[in-house]
N, CA, C and O of each residue as an XYZ file, in Angstrom:
252
protein
N      77.778     79.912    105.477
C      78.923     80.428    106.210
C      79.921     79.293    106.419
O      79.537     78.178    106.772
N      81.235     79.591    106.194
C      82.274     78.583    106.321
C      82.654     78.359    107.768
O      82.161     79.020    108.682
N      83.543     77.410    107.940
C      84.043     77.102    109.279
C      84.823     78.297    109.825
O      85.468     79.015    109.062
N      84.770     78.512    111.121
C      85.527     79.620    111.709
C      87.024     79.458    111.436
O      87.558     78.348    111.449
N      87.677     80.574    111.191
C      89.112     80.559    110.927
C      89.873     80.758    112.231
O      89.414     81.451    113.139
N      91.035     80.141    112.305
C      91.899     80.355    113.464
C      92.798     81.557    113.187
O      92.964     81.972    112.040
N      93.363     82.098    114.236
C      94.283     83.219    114.091
C      95.467     82.820    113.211
O      95.914     83.604    112.374
N      95.967     81.614    113.398
C      97.097     81.135    112.595
C      96.748     81.088    111.109
O      97.570     81.450    110.268
N      95.541     80.646    110.784
C      95.109     80.587    109.385
C      95.001     81.983    108.788
O      95.418     82.218    107.653
N      94.444     82.898    109.552
C      94.285     84.270    109.061
C      95.649     84.930    108.882
O      95.888     85.592    107.872
N      96.540     84.757    109.847
C      97.889     85.319    109.728
C      98.613     84.751    108.506
O      99.274     85.490    107.776
N      98.490     83.461    108.288
C      99.162     82.822    107.158
C      98.651     83.348    105.820
O      99.387     83.353    104.833
N      97.402     83.787    105.781
C      96.800     84.266    104.542
C      97.088     85.749    104.266
O      96.787     86.241    103.178
N      97.656     86.451    105.222
C      97.947     87.877    105.034
C      99.095     88.061    104.050
O      99.932     87.175    103.883
N      99.125     89.227    103.398
C     100.305     89.542    102.579
C     101.558     89.508    103.457
O     101.490     89.805    104.650
N     102.686     89.152    102.876
C     103.924     88.956    103.629
C     104.287     90.154    104.504
O     104.638     89.981    105.671
N     104.206     91.360    103.957
C     104.574     92.557    104.718
C     103.714     92.699    105.977
O     104.235     92.952    107.063
N     102.396     92.535    105.826
C     101.504     92.631    106.988
C     101.804     91.541    108.000
O     101.855     91.794    109.204
N     102.000     90.334    107.506
C     102.264     89.196    108.403
C     103.533     89.430    109.218
O     103.550     89.190    110.425
N     104.580     89.890    108.570
C     105.846     90.126    109.265
C     105.696     91.220    110.313
O     106.103     91.044    111.461
N     105.117     92.342    109.922
C     104.998     93.476    110.847
C     104.080     93.142    112.010
O     104.405     93.467    113.152
N     102.955     92.510    111.760
C     102.046     92.150    112.852
C     102.685     91.121    113.780
O     102.507     91.185    114.997
N     103.425     90.181    113.213
C     104.111     89.189    114.033
C     105.148     89.853    114.935
O     105.229     89.550    116.125
N     105.938     90.758    114.362
C     106.941     91.458    115.162
C     106.285     92.299    116.255
O     106.778     92.365    117.381
N     105.177     92.933    115.912
C     104.504     93.818    116.864
C     103.806     93.045    117.981
O     104.014     93.328    119.161
N     102.994     92.086    117.616
C     102.155     91.426    118.613
C     102.775     90.184    119.243
O     102.623     89.951    120.443
N     103.467     89.394    118.444
C     104.021     88.160    118.991
C     105.420     88.352    119.562
O     105.785     87.715    120.551
N     106.202     89.227    118.939
C     107.561     89.503    119.429
C     107.601     90.732    120.329
O     108.631     91.036    120.931
N     106.473     91.437    120.419
C     106.310     92.620    121.272
C     107.368     93.692    121.003
O     107.893     94.317    121.925
N     107.666     93.888    119.718
C     108.603     94.941    119.330
C     107.839     96.249    119.157
O     106.660     96.243    118.801
N     108.505     97.356    119.408
C     107.890     98.666    119.240
C     107.922     99.068    117.767
O     108.650     98.488    116.961
N     107.117    100.071    117.439
C     107.103    100.584    116.072
C     108.488    101.057    115.635
O     108.925    100.706    114.538
N     109.202    101.849    116.459
C     110.551    102.268    116.041
C     111.504    101.081    115.836
O     112.330    101.105    114.924
N     111.394    100.055    116.670
C     112.253     98.875    116.517
C     111.968     98.165    115.189
O     112.892     97.773    114.477
N     110.698     98.007    114.870
C     110.306     97.335    113.625
C     110.778     98.156    112.424
O     111.328     97.607    111.469
N     110.563     99.461    112.479
C     110.971    100.339    111.380
C     112.474    100.262    111.156
O     112.931    100.194    110.015
N     113.240    100.273    112.231
C     114.691    100.193    112.130
C     115.128     98.848    111.557
O     115.994     98.796    110.683
N     114.536     97.770    112.043
C     114.877     96.425    111.583
C     114.609     96.262    110.089
O     115.418     95.687    109.360
N     113.453     96.781    109.643
C     113.049     96.603    108.244
C     113.540     97.719    107.325
O     113.443     97.604    106.104
N     114.069     98.798    107.908
C     114.553     99.913    107.104
C     113.450    100.685    106.420
O     113.600    101.121    105.279
N     112.335    100.855    107.121
C     111.200    101.604    106.572
C     110.795    102.691    107.566
O     111.155    102.615    108.741
N     110.046    103.707    107.108
C     109.605    104.760    108.025
C     108.625    104.231    109.081
O     107.859    103.300    108.829
N     108.669    104.846    110.259
C     107.757    104.453    111.343
C     106.299    104.606    110.923
O     105.459    103.780    111.279
N     105.995    105.664    110.164
C     104.614    105.884    109.712
C     104.124    104.718    108.855
O     102.946    104.366    108.904
N     105.011    104.123    108.080
C     104.637    102.967    107.262
C     104.292    101.769    108.142
O     103.324    101.052    107.889
N     105.095    101.570    109.172
C     104.836    100.470    110.109
C     103.502    100.698    110.805
O     102.703     99.770    110.930
N     103.252    101.926    111.262
C     101.987    102.244    111.926
C     100.802    101.988    111.001
O      99.783    101.447    111.433
N     100.929    102.374    109.729
C      99.835    102.181    108.766
C      99.562    100.702    108.537
O      98.406    100.287    108.452
N     100.621     99.905    108.438
C     100.443     98.469    108.219
C      99.818     97.814    109.448
O      98.974     96.929    109.312
N     100.219     98.234    110.636
C      99.630     97.674    111.859
C      98.144     98.010    111.921
O      97.326     97.149    112.244
N      97.794     99.249    111.615
C      96.385     99.665    111.649
C      95.547     98.883    110.650
O      94.487     98.363    110.998
N      96.019     98.797    109.400
C      95.238     98.080    108.379
C      95.231     96.579    108.647
O      94.223     95.908    108.426
N      96.355     96.057    109.122
C      96.417     94.623    109.422
C      95.505     94.227    110.558
O      94.858     93.181    110.516
N      95.455     95.079    111.587
C      94.572     94.802    112.730
C      93.107     94.808    112.277
O      92.315     93.969    112.706
N      92.757     95.755    111.412
C      91.387     95.808    110.893
C      91.076     94.565    110.066
O      89.981     94.010    110.151
N      92.049     94.134    109.267
C      91.845     92.935    108.442
C      91.666     91.695    109.328
O      90.808     90.855    109.058
N      92.482     91.587    110.388
C      92.356     90.449    111.300
C      90.979     90.425    111.961
O      90.330     89.381    112.024
N      90.543     91.578    112.450
C      89.227     91.652    113.100
C      88.132     91.230    112.133
O      87.230     90.477    112.499
N      88.210     91.714    110.899
C      87.207     91.380    109.899
C      87.196     89.898    109.590
O      86.138     89.270    109.552
N      88.380     89.340    109.368
C      88.488     87.917    109.021
C      88.058     87.003    110.163
O      87.484     85.938    109.934
N      88.340     87.428    111.401
C      87.990     86.609    112.564
C      86.569     86.875    113.060
O      86.058     86.153    113.915
N      85.938     87.912    112.521
C      84.560     88.222    112.912
C      84.456     88.793    114.320
O      83.489     88.526    115.032
N      85.439     89.570    114.715
C      85.401     90.171    116.065
C      85.400     91.676    115.978
O      85.370     92.354    117.005
């Protein structure tokens, strides 16, 4: 088993779209409609990326 990863390392390794949306959602505390409007994408797309990204973070961090 490798060394534990930090949140910053895991975020940096995410695909760009996931990293941007998760950063806006969790670190900038933007709402789904705000993120969708900013990026010009449907709210459902933002919700899907947040859901899959959160699962990926949990898996990578072992929580």
